[in-house]
C-alpha positions in Angstrom: -0.2 0.0 0.1 1.3 3.7 -1.1 2.4 5.7 1.9 0.9 9.9 1.2 3.3 12.0 3.6 3.0 15.3 4.2 5.2 18.4 5.9 5.0 22.3 5.5 7.1 25.4 6.0 8.4 28.2 4.3 11.3 27.4 2.3 12.7 31.2 1.8 16.5 31.4 1.2 16.2 28.1 -0.3 19.2 26.2 1.4 20.5 22.1 2.1 18.8 22.1 5.1 15.3 22.5 2.6 16.9 19.8 0.7 18.1 17.0 3.6 14.2 17.7 5.5 12.7 17.0 2.5 14.3 14.2 0.9 13.8 12.8 5.0 10.2 13.2 4.4 10.1 11.6 1.1 12.3 8.6 1.9 8.7 7.5 4.1 6.3 7.4 1.5 5.6 7.4 -2.2 4.4 10.3 -3.1 5.4 13.8 -0.7 3.1 17.0 -0.5 4.3 20.2 0.6 2.6 22.9 1.8 4.4 25.9 1.3 3.2 28.8 3.8 1.5 32.2 2.0 3.6 35.8 2.1 0.2 36.3 4.4 0.7 33.8 6.7 4.0 34.3 6.9 4.3 38.0 7.8 1.1 37.0 10.6 3.6 34.5 12.1 6.8 36.8 12.1 6.1 39.7 11.3 7.2 40.3 8.2 7.1 38.6 4.5 9.8 35.7 3.2 12.8 37.2 1.2 11.2 35.8 -1.7 7.3 35.8 -2.9 5.4 32.5 -2.1 4.8 31.6 -6.1 9.3 32.2 -6.8 9.1 29.7 -3.5 6.6 27.8 -4.5 8.4 26.8 -7.7 11.5 26.6 -6.4 10.3 23.1 -4.3 8.1 22.0 -7.2 11.1 21.6 -9.4 12.3 18.8 -6.7 12.2 15.4 -8.5 11.5 14.0 -5.4 8.4 16.6 -3.7 5.0 15.3 -5.7 2.4 17.9 -5.3 2.3 21.7 -3.8 0.0 23.8 -2.2 -0.4 27.3 -0.6 -0.9 26.8 3.6 -3.3 29.8 4.5 -3.9 28.7 8.5 -2.1 27.3 10.5 -5.3 26.5 11.8 -6.2 24.7 9.2 -3.9 21.7 9.6 -6.2 18.7 9.6 -8.1 20.0 7.0 -4.9 20.0 4.3 -3.7 16.5 6.0 -7.5 15.1 5.6 -8.0 17.0 2.2 -4.7 15.4 1.0 -5.1 12.3 2.4 -1.9 12.3 3.7 -0.7 9.4 6.0 2.4 10.8 7.6 3.3 14.4 8.9 6.6 14.6 8.9 8.1 17.9 10.3 11.5 18.9 11.4 12.1 18.6 15.2 12.4 21.8 16.6 8.6 21.8 16.2 8.4 18.5 18.5 5.7 17.8 19.6 3.6 21.0 18.5 1.7 18.0 16.0 0.7 15.3 18.0 -2.4 16.6 18.0 -2.9 14.4 14.5 -1.4 11.5 15.2 -5.0 10.5 15.7 -5.6 11.1 12.0 -2.1 9.6 10.6 1.7 8.9 12.0 3.6 12.2 12.9 7.0 12.3 12.6 9.8 15.0 13.7 13.1 14.5 11.4 16.4 16.6 13.5 17.0 19.7 11.9 20.6 20.3 9.9 23.1 21.2 11.8 24.6 25.3 11.7 22.1 26.0 9.1 18.9 28.4 9.5 17.1 30.7 7.0 16.8 33.3 9.7 20.4 33.5 10.7 21.1 33.6 6.8 19.2 36.9 6.5 20.6 38.1 9.4 24.6 37.2 8.7 23.4 39.3 4.6 21.5 42.3 6.8 24.4 42.9 9.0 26.7 42.9 5.9 
C-alpha cells in the first residue's frame, strides 16, 4: 500500500537544510506533498514577509524530483483540513516543532526529523543584514 507524506514550511532562501528535510520526508512514503506557507501566513507568524515571494518559493520546491505535489498553506488552523484533504498517512516536520503536531496522530502518523546543524534561514537573513 502506498504512503502519502505531507509536510509544511516557508522554504525561503532555499538551502541544504531544506533539501535534507524534504529528502527525509520523501523517504517515508511514495508521494510527498508540500504545503508552502503563504506570504500572508508568514507575515502573521513572523511580522515580516519572506525574502522570496510565495510563487517563487512554490516553483523552487515544485522543481525537486522527489516532491510530487505543492500547495499554499494559508492558515495554521487548517492543518487538519490539509492533512485530510490530501489523504496524508504521515505528517513529517522538523524537530524544532517536536510535540506541536501530536494532536494529528489520531488521523496520521506524526514524525519529527532533526534539523541540519549550523544552517537556518533566519540566521542567513540576519547575517546578510549585517553585511
